[in-house]
N, CA, C, O and the ligand as a Tripos MOL2 file, in Angstrom:
@<TRIPOS>MOLECULE
protein
  213   211    54     0     0
PROTEIN
NO_CHARGES

@<TRIPOS>ATOM
      1 N           0.8150   -1.2170    0.0000 N.3       1 MET1
      2 CA          0.0000    0.0000    0.0000 C.3       1 MET1
      3 C           0.8480    1.2660    0.0000 C.2       1 MET1
      4 O           0.4220    2.3230    0.4650 O.2       1 MET1
      5 N           2.0320    1.1340   -0.5210 N.am      2 ALA2
      6 CA          2.9130    2.3080   -0.5140 C.3       2 ALA2
      7 C           2.3310    3.4070   -1.4040 C.2       2 ALA2
      8 O           2.4450    4.5960   -1.1070 O.2       2 ALA2
      9 N           1.7260    2.9910   -2.4670 N.am      3 LYS3
     10 CA          1.1610    3.9720   -3.3970 C.3       3 LYS3
     11 C           0.1480    4.8780   -2.7170 C.2       3 LYS3
     12 O           0.1600    6.1000   -2.8640 O.2       3 LYS3
     13 N          -0.7080    4.2380   -1.9830 N.am      4 PHE4
     14 CA         -1.7680    5.0080   -1.3280 C.3       4 PHE4
     15 C          -1.1850    6.0160   -0.3400 C.2       4 PHE4
     16 O          -1.6190    7.1670   -0.2730 O.2       4 PHE4
     17 N          -0.2250    5.5740    0.4010 N.am      5 GLU5
     18 CA          0.3830    6.4760    1.3750 C.3       5 GLU5
     19 C           1.0450    7.6630    0.6980 C.2       5 GLU5
     20 O           0.9830    8.7950    1.1760 O.2       5 GLU5
     21 N           1.6640    7.3780   -0.4030 N.am      6 GLU6
     22 CA          2.2930    8.4860   -1.1310 C.3       6 GLU6
     23 C           1.2540    9.4900   -1.5990 C.2       6 GLU6
     24 O           1.4300   10.7030   -1.4880 O.2       6 GLU6
     25 N           0.1910    8.9560   -2.1120 N.am      7 ALA7
     26 CA         -0.8530    9.8470   -2.6110 C.3       7 ALA7
     27 C          -1.4270   10.6770   -1.4760 C.2       7 ALA7
     28 O          -1.6420   11.8800   -1.6250 O.2       7 ALA7
     29 N          -1.6730   10.0430   -0.3590 N.am      8 ALA8
     30 CA         -2.2310   10.7630    0.7780 C.3       8 ALA8
     31 C          -1.2570   11.8270    1.2480 C.2       8 ALA8
     32 O          -1.6550   12.9430    1.5820 O.2       8 ALA8
     33 N           0.0000   11.4800    1.2710 N.am      9 ALA9
     34 CA          1.0030   12.4470    1.7150 C.3       9 ALA9
     35 C           1.0320   13.6390    0.7790 C.2       9 ALA9
     36 O           1.1600   14.7860    1.2080 O.2       9 ALA9
     37 N           0.9090   13.3480   -0.5090 N.am     10 ARG10
     38 CA          0.9620   14.4290   -1.4780 C.3      10 ARG10
     39 C          -0.2560   15.3430   -1.3180 C.2      10 ARG10
     40 O          -0.1750   16.5610   -1.4820 O.2      10 ARG10
     41 N          -1.3540   14.7280   -1.0010 N.am     11 LYS11
     42 CA         -2.5700   15.5180   -0.9000 C.3      11 LYS11
     43 C          -2.5980   16.3590    0.3660 C.2      11 LYS11
     44 O          -3.0140   17.5170    0.3480 O.2      11 LYS11
     45 N          -2.1560   15.7710    1.4480 N.am     12 PHE12
     46 CA         -2.4190   16.4210    2.7240 C.3      12 PHE12
     47 C          -1.2030   17.0890    3.3390 C.2      12 PHE12
     48 O          -1.3360   18.0200    4.1330 O.2      12 PHE12
     49 N          -0.0520   16.6300    2.9850 N.am     13 ARG13
     50 CA          1.0980   17.2130    3.6490 C.3      13 ARG13
     51 C           1.3590   18.6190    3.1100 C.2      13 ARG13
     52 O           1.2660   18.8650    1.9080 O.2      13 ARG13
     53 N           1.6700   19.4860    3.9750 N.am     14 ASN14
     54 CA          2.0110   20.8580    3.6050 C.3      14 ASN14
     55 C           0.8300   21.6310    3.0170 C.2      14 ASN14
     56 O           1.0070   22.6530    2.3530 O.2      14 ASN14
     57 N          -0.3370   21.1420    3.2640 N.am     15 ILE15
     58 CA         -1.4970   21.9170    2.8260 C.3      15 ILE15
     59 C          -2.3300   22.3000    4.0330 C.2      15 ILE15
     60 O          -2.6970   21.4580    4.8520 O.2      15 ILE15
     61 N          -2.6140   23.5620    4.1210 N.am     16 PHE16
     62 CA         -3.3670   24.0550    5.2620 C.3      16 PHE16
     63 C          -4.5660   24.8410    4.7770 C.2      16 PHE16
     64 O          -4.6080   25.3380    3.6520 O.2      16 PHE16
     65 N          -5.5300   24.9330    5.6590 N.am     17 VAL17
     66 CA         -6.7540   25.6380    5.2990 C.3      17 VAL17
     67 C          -6.9480   26.7890    6.2660 C.2      17 VAL17
     68 O          -6.8300   26.6290    7.4810 O.2      17 VAL17
     69 N          -7.2420   27.9280    5.7170 N.am     18 CYS18
     70 CA         -7.4870   29.0930    6.5530 C.3      18 CYS18
     71 C          -8.8000   28.9060    7.3080 C.2      18 CYS18
     72 O          -9.8150   28.5160    6.7310 O.2      18 CYS18
     73 N          -8.7630   29.1860    8.5760 N.am     19 ARG19
     74 CA         -9.9840   29.0000    9.3590 C.3      19 ARG19
     75 C         -10.9980   30.1060    9.0820 C.2      19 ARG19
     76 O         -12.1900   29.9310    9.3350 O.2      19 ARG19
     77 N         -10.5520   31.1990    8.5840 N.am     20 ARG20
     78 CA        -11.4660   32.3090    8.3830 C.3      20 ARG20
     79 C         -12.1170   32.2630    7.0100 C.2      20 ARG20
     80 O         -13.3410   32.3060    6.8910 O.2      20 ARG20
     81 N         -11.2820   32.1740    5.9680 N.am     21 CYS21
     82 CA        -11.8610   32.2590    4.6300 C.3      21 CYS21
     83 C         -11.7760   30.9340    3.8780 C.2      21 CYS21
     84 O         -12.2010   30.8350    2.7270 O.2      21 CYS21
     85 N         -11.2290   29.9280    4.5340 N.am     22 LYS22
     86 CA        -11.2490   28.5740    3.9800 C.3      22 LYS22
     87 C         -10.4250   28.4330    2.7040 C.2      22 LYS22
     88 O         -10.6560   27.5250    1.9070 O.2      22 LYS22
     89 N          -9.4920   29.3080    2.5210 N.am     23 SER23
     90 CA         -8.6570   29.1340    1.3490 C.3      23 SER23
     91 C          -7.5200   28.1900    1.6850 C.2      23 SER23
     92 O          -7.0600   28.1070    2.8240 O.2      23 SER23
     93 N          -7.0900   27.4920    0.6700 N.am     24 LYS24
     94 CA         -6.0400   26.5200    0.8810 C.3      24 LYS24
     95 C          -4.6850   27.1790    0.6930 C.2      24 LYS24
     96 O          -4.4870   28.0210   -0.1830 O.2      24 LYS24
     97 N          -3.7800   26.7720    1.5320 N.am     25 ILE25
     98 CA         -2.4480   27.3370    1.4650 C.3      25 ILE25
     99 C          -1.4500   26.1970    1.4950 C.2      25 ILE25
    100 O          -1.5280   25.3070    2.3420 O.2      25 ILE25
    101 N          -0.5280   26.2320    0.5790 N.am     26 ARG26
    102 CA          0.5090   25.2160    0.5910 C.3      26 ARG26
    103 C           1.7570   25.8330    1.1820 C.2      26 ARG26
    104 O           2.2780   26.8220    0.6670 O.2      26 ARG26
    105 N           2.2280   25.2530    2.2520 N.am     27 ALA27
    106 CA          3.3990   25.8050    2.9150 C.3      27 ALA27
    107 C           4.0570   24.7080    3.7280 C.2      27 ALA27
    108 O           3.4070   23.7440    4.1320 O.2      27 ALA27
    109 N           5.3470   24.8620    3.9640 N.am     28 PRO28
    110 CA          6.0490   23.8710    4.7760 C.3      28 PRO28
    111 C           5.4570   23.8080    6.1710 C.2      28 PRO28
    112 O           5.1890   24.8240    6.8120 O.2      28 PRO28
    113 N           5.2670   22.5910    6.6110 N.am     29 ASN29
    114 CA          4.6650   22.3260    7.9020 C.3      29 ASN29
    115 C           5.2960   23.1240    9.0360 C.2      29 ASN29
    116 O           4.6050   23.7540    9.8360 O.2      29 ASN29
    117 N           6.5950   23.0830    9.0840 N.am     30 LEU30
    118 CA          7.2870   23.7190   10.2050 C.3      30 LEU30
    119 C           7.0500   25.2180   10.2270 C.2      30 LEU30
    120 O           6.9090   25.8200   11.2920 O.2      30 LEU30
    121 N           7.0070   25.8010    9.0710 N.am     31 LYS31
    122 CA          6.8130   27.2400    9.0140 C.3      31 LYS31
    123 C           5.4350   27.6230    9.5110 C.2      31 LYS31
    124 O           5.2630   28.6180   10.2140 O.2      31 LYS31
    125 N           4.4600   26.8180    9.1350 N.am     32 VAL32
    126 CA          3.1080   27.1080    9.5850 C.3      32 VAL32
    127 C           3.0170   26.9990   11.1020 C.2      32 VAL32
    128 O           2.4480   27.8580   11.7750 O.2      32 VAL32
    129 N           3.5860   25.9340   11.6120 N.am     33 LEU33
    130 CA          3.5120   25.7250   13.0590 C.3      33 LEU33
    131 C           4.2500   26.8220   13.8010 C.2      33 LEU33
    132 O           3.8710   27.1950   14.9110 O.2      33 LEU33
    133 N           5.2900   27.3300   13.1960 N.am     34 ALA34
    134 CA          6.0590   28.3730   13.8640 C.3      34 ALA34
    135 C           5.4030   29.7360   13.7130 C.2      34 ALA34
    136 O           5.8480   30.7140   14.3130 O.2      34 ALA34
    137 N           4.3470   29.8030   12.9130 N.am     35 GLY35
    138 CA          3.6100   31.0540   12.7860 C.3      35 GLY35
    139 C           4.1610   31.9880   11.7310 C.2      35 GLY35
    140 O           3.8890   33.1890   11.7500 O.2      35 GLY35
    141 N           4.9380   31.4380   10.8100 N.am     36 PHE36
    142 CA          5.5090   32.2940    9.7770 C.3      36 PHE36
    143 C           4.5510   32.5280    8.6210 C.2      36 PHE36
    144 O           4.6950   33.4730    7.8460 O.2      36 PHE36
    145 N           3.5860   31.6530    8.5280 N.am     37 ILE37
    146 CA          2.7130   31.6980    7.3660 C.3      37 ILE37
    147 C           1.3700   32.3040    7.7310 C.2      37 ILE37
    148 O           0.7640   31.9540    8.7430 O.2      37 ILE37
    149 N           0.9310   33.1960    6.9070 N.am     38 SER38
    150 CA         -0.4170   33.7150    7.1130 C.3      38 SER38
    151 C          -1.1820   33.6270    5.8050 C.2      38 SER38
    152 O          -0.5960   33.5780    4.7240 O.2      38 SER38
    153 N          -2.4850   33.6100    5.9230 N.am     39 CYS39
    154 CA         -3.3310   33.5000    4.7480 C.3      39 CYS39
    155 C          -3.0890   34.6820    3.8280 C.2      39 CYS39
    156 O          -3.0140   35.8300    4.2670 O.2      39 CYS39
    157 N          -2.9660   34.3750    2.5370 N.am     40 ARG40
    158 CA         -2.6580   35.5010    1.6480 C.3      40 ARG40
    159 C          -3.9220   36.2460    1.2400 C.2      40 ARG40
    160 O          -3.8580   37.3080    0.6210 O.2      40 ARG40
    161 N          -5.0410   35.6920    1.5860 N.am     41 LYS41
    162 CA         -6.2800   36.3910    1.2760 C.3      41 LYS41
    163 C          -6.6670   37.3350    2.4120 C.2      41 LYS41
    164 O          -6.8590   38.5330    2.2030 O.2      41 LYS41
    165 N          -6.7780   36.7770    3.6120 N.am     42 CYS42
    166 CA         -7.3030   37.5760    4.7130 C.3      42 CYS42
    167 C          -6.2360   37.8760    5.7570 C.2      42 CYS42
    168 O          -6.4880   38.6210    6.7030 O.2      42 CYS42
    169 N          -5.0600   37.3070    5.5940 N.am     43 GLY43
    170 CA         -3.9890   37.6310    6.5280 C.3      43 GLY43
    171 C          -4.0730   36.9120    7.8530 C.2      43 GLY43
    172 O          -3.2680   37.1580    8.7510 O.2      43 GLY43
    173 N          -5.0340   36.0320    7.9810 N.am     44 SER44
    174 CA         -5.1830   35.3150    9.2400 C.3      44 SER44
    175 C          -4.0580   34.3050    9.4270 C.2      44 SER44
    176 O          -3.5510   33.7280    8.4650 O.2      44 SER44
    177 N          -3.6880   34.1110   10.6630 N.am     45 LYS45
    178 CA         -2.6730   33.0980   10.9330 C.3      45 LYS45
    179 C          -3.2960   31.8360   11.4920 C.2      45 LYS45
    180 O          -2.6010   30.9090   11.9070 O.2      45 LYS45
    181 N          -4.5980   31.8180   11.4960 N.am     46 GLN46
    182 CA         -5.2710   30.6400   12.0280 C.3      46 GLN46
    183 C          -5.4460   29.6220   10.9210 C.2      46 GLN46
    184 O          -6.4330   29.6380   10.1860 O.2      46 GLN46
    185 N          -4.4880   28.7540   10.8180 N.am     47 LEU47
    186 CA         -4.5380   27.7350    9.7880 C.3      47 LEU47
    187 C          -4.6790   26.3790   10.4510 C.2      47 LEU47
    188 O          -4.1890   26.1430   11.5560 O.2      47 LEU47
    189 N          -5.3490   25.5160    9.7580 N.am     48 LYS48
    190 CA         -5.4190   24.1600   10.2680 C.3      48 LYS48
    191 C          -4.9580   23.2190    9.1830 C.2      48 LYS48
    192 O          -5.1420   23.4990    7.9980 O.2      48 LYS48
    193 N          -4.3700   22.1220    9.5640 N.am     49 PRO49
    194 CA         -3.9310   21.1570    8.5730 C.3      49 PRO49
    195 C          -5.1240   20.6200    7.8140 C.2      49 PRO49
    196 O          -6.2010   20.4280    8.3790 O.2      49 PRO49
    197 N          -4.9280   20.3820    6.5420 N.am     50 LYS50
    198 CA         -6.0110   19.8050    5.7700 C.3      50 LYS50
    199 C          -6.0220   18.3060    5.9880 C.2      50 LYS50
    200 O          -5.3650   17.5390    5.2840 O.2      50 LYS50
    201 N          -6.7740   17.9270    6.9670 N.am     51 ARG51
    202 CA         -6.8760   16.4890    7.2600 C.3      51 ARG51
    203 C          -8.2670   16.2530    7.7840 C.2      51 ARG51
    204 O          -8.5110   16.3000    8.9900 O.2      51 ARG51
    205 N          -9.1470   16.0060    6.8980 N.am     52 ARG52
    206 CA        -10.5590   15.9440    7.2580 C.3      52 ARG52
    207 C         -11.0820   14.5270    7.1680 C.2      52 ARG52
    208 O         -10.5190   13.6660    6.4920 O.2      52 ARG52
    209 N         -12.1860   14.3170    7.8790 N.am     53 LYS53
    210 CA        -12.9600   13.0670    7.8940 C.3      53 LYS53
    211 C         -12.9440   12.4700    9.2610 C.2      53 LYS53
    212 O         -13.5390   11.4150    9.4800 O.2      53 LYS53
    213 ZN         -7.8570   33.4420    5.0270 Zn       54 ZN54
@<TRIPOS>BOND
     1     1     2 1
     2     2     3 1
     3     3     4 2
     4     3     5 am
     5     5     6 1
     6     6     7 1
     7     7     8 2
     8     7     9 am
     9     9    10 1
    10    10    11 1
    11    11    12 2
    12    11    13 am
    13    13    14 1
    14    14    15 1
    15    15    16 2
    16    15    17 am
    17    17    18 1
    18    18    19 1
    19    19    20 2
    20    19    21 am
    21    21    22 1
    22    22    23 1
    23    23    24 2
    24    23    25 am
    25    25    26 1
    26    26    27 1
    27    27    28 2
    28    27    29 am
    29    29    30 1
    30    30    31 1
    31    31    32 2
    32    31    33 am
    33    33    34 1
    34    34    35 1
    35    35    36 2
    36    35    37 am
    37    37    38 1
    38    38    39 1
    39    39    40 2
    40    39    41 am
    41    41    42 1
    42    42    43 1
    43    43    44 2
    44    43    45 am
    45    45    46 1
    46    46    47 1
    47    47    48 2
    48    47    49 am
    49    49    50 1
    50    50    51 1
    51    51    52 2
    52    51    53 am
    53    53    54 1
    54    54    55 1
    55    55    56 2
    56    55    57 am
    57    57    58 1
    58    58    59 1
    59    59    60 2
    60    59    61 am
    61    61    62 1
    62    62    63 1
    63    63    64 2
    64    63    65 am
    65    65    66 1
    66    66    67 1
    67    67    68 2
    68    67    69 am
    69    69    70 1
    70    70    71 1
    71    71    72 2
    72    71    73 am
    73    73    74 1
    74    74    75 1
    75    75    76 2
    76    75    77 am
    77    77    78 1
    78    78    79 1
    79    79    80 2
    80    79    81 am
    81    81    82 1
    82    82    83 1
    83    83    84 2
    84    83    85 am
    85    85    86 1
    86    86    87 1
    87    87    88 2
    88    87    89 am
    89    89    90 1
    90    90    91 1
    91    91    92 2
    92    91    93 am
    93    93    94 1
    94    94    95 1
    95    95    96 2
    96    95    97 am
    97    97    98 1
    98    98    99 1
    99    99   100 2
   100    99   101 am
   101   101   102 1
   102   102   103 1
   103   103   104 2
   104   103   105 am
   105   105   106 1
   106   106   107 1
   107   107   108 2
   108   107   109 am
   109   109   110 1
   110   110   111 1
   111   111   112 2
   112   111   113 am
   113   113   114 1
   114   114   115 1
   115   115   116 2
   116   115   117 am
   117   117   118 1
   118   118   119 1
   119   119   120 2
   120   119   121 am
   121   121   122 1
   122   122   123 1
   123   123   124 2
   124   123   125 am
   125   125   126 1
   126   126   127 1
   127   127   128 2
   128   127   129 am
   129   129   130 1
   130   130   131 1
   131   131   132 2
   132   131   133 am
   133   133   134 1
   134   134   135 1
   135   135   136 2
   136   135   137 am
   137   137   138 1
   138   138   139 1
   139   139   140 2
   140   139   141 am
   141   141   142 1
   142   142   143 1
   143   143   144 2
   144   143   145 am
   145   145   146 1
   146   146   147 1
   147   147   148 2
   148   147   149 am
   149   149   150 1
   150   150   151 1
   151   151   152 2
   152   151   153 am
   153   153   154 1
   154   154   155 1
   155   155   156 2
   156   155   157 am
   157   157   158 1
   158   158   159 1
   159   159   160 2
   160   159   161 am
   161   161   162 1
   162   162   163 1
   163   163   164 2
   164   163   165 am
   165   165   166 1
   166   166   167 1
   167   167   168 2
   168   167   169 am
   169   169   170 1
   170   170   171 1
   171   171   172 2
   172   171   173 am
   173   173   174 1
   174   174   175 1
   175   175   176 2
   176   175   177 am
   177   177   178 1
   178   178   179 1
   179   179   180 2
   180   179   181 am
   181   181   182 1
   182   182   183 1
   183   183   184 2
   184   183   185 am
   185   185   186 1
   186   186   187 1
   187   187   188 2
   188   187   189 am
   189   189   190 1
   190   190   191 1
   191   191   192 2
   192   191   193 am
   193   193   194 1
   194   194   195 1
   195   195   196 2
   196   195   197 am
   197   197   198 1
   198   198   199 1
   199   199   200 2
   200   199   201 am
   201   201   202 1
   202   202   203 1
   203   203   204 2
   204   203   205 am
   205   205   206 1
   206   206   207 1
   207   207   208 2
   208   207   209 am
   209   209   210 1
   210   210   211 1
   211   211   212 2
@<TRIPOS>SUBSTRUCTURE
     1 MET1         2 RESIDUE 1 A MET
     2 ALA2         6 RESIDUE 1 A ALA
     3 LYS3        10 RESIDUE 1 A LYS
     4 PHE4        14 RESIDUE 1 A PHE
     5 GLU5        18 RESIDUE 1 A GLU
     6 GLU6        22 RESIDUE 1 A GLU
     7 ALA7        26 RESIDUE 1 A ALA
     8 ALA8        30 RESIDUE 1 A ALA
     9 ALA9        34 RESIDUE 1 A ALA
    10 ARG10       38 RESIDUE 1 A ARG
    11 LYS11       42 RESIDUE 1 A LYS
    12 PHE12       46 RESIDUE 1 A PHE
    13 ARG13       50 RESIDUE 1 A ARG
    14 ASN14       54 RESIDUE 1 A ASN
    15 ILE15       58 RESIDUE 1 A ILE
    16 PHE16       62 RESIDUE 1 A PHE
    17 VAL17       66 RESIDUE 1 A VAL
    18 CYS18       70 RESIDUE 1 A CYS
    19 ARG19       74 RESIDUE 1 A ARG
    20 ARG20       78 RESIDUE 1 A ARG
    21 CYS21       82 RESIDUE 1 A CYS
    22 LYS22       86 RESIDUE 1 A LYS
    23 SER23       90 RESIDUE 1 A SER
    24 LYS24       94 RESIDUE 1 A LYS
    25 ILE25       98 RESIDUE 1 A ILE
    26 ARG26      102 RESIDUE 1 A ARG
    27 ALA27      106 RESIDUE 1 A ALA
    28 PRO28      110 RESIDUE 1 A PRO
    29 ASN29      114 RESIDUE 1 A ASN
    30 LEU30      118 RESIDUE 1 A LEU
    31 LYS31      122 RESIDUE 1 A LYS
    32 VAL32      126 RESIDUE 1 A VAL
    33 LEU33      130 RESIDUE 1 A LEU
    34 ALA34      134 RESIDUE 1 A ALA
    35 GLY35      138 RESIDUE 1 A GLY
    36 PHE36      142 RESIDUE 1 A PHE
    37 ILE37      146 RESIDUE 1 A ILE
    38 SER38      150 RESIDUE 1 A SER
    39 CYS39      154 RESIDUE 1 A CYS
    40 ARG40      158 RESIDUE 1 A ARG
    41 LYS41      162 RESIDUE 1 A LYS
    42 CYS42      166 RESIDUE 1 A CYS
    43 GLY43      170 RESIDUE 1 A GLY
    44 SER44      174 RESIDUE 1 A SER
    45 LYS45      178 RESIDUE 1 A LYS
    46 GLN46      182 RESIDUE 1 A GLN
    47 LEU47      186 RESIDUE 1 A LEU
    48 LYS48      190 RESIDUE 1 A LYS
    49 PRO49      194 RESIDUE 1 A PRO
    50 LYS50      198 RESIDUE 1 A LYS
    51 ARG51      202 RESIDUE 1 A ARG
    52 ARG52      206 RESIDUE 1 A ARG
    53 LYS53      210 RESIDUE 1 A LYS
    54 ZN54       213 GROUP 0 **** ****
């Protein structure tokens, strides 16, 4: 099942969703967690990892 894991990683890793305007942002995980990344639409820093279900 290596294929599936790769696909999931590609889809979800480094992708975050703005909590305010729900836009998707692709950014390195560490940078987001450290607070370096903000939404380019609304400027919010409240991002959550895109990992739903
Ligand atoms: Zn936003």
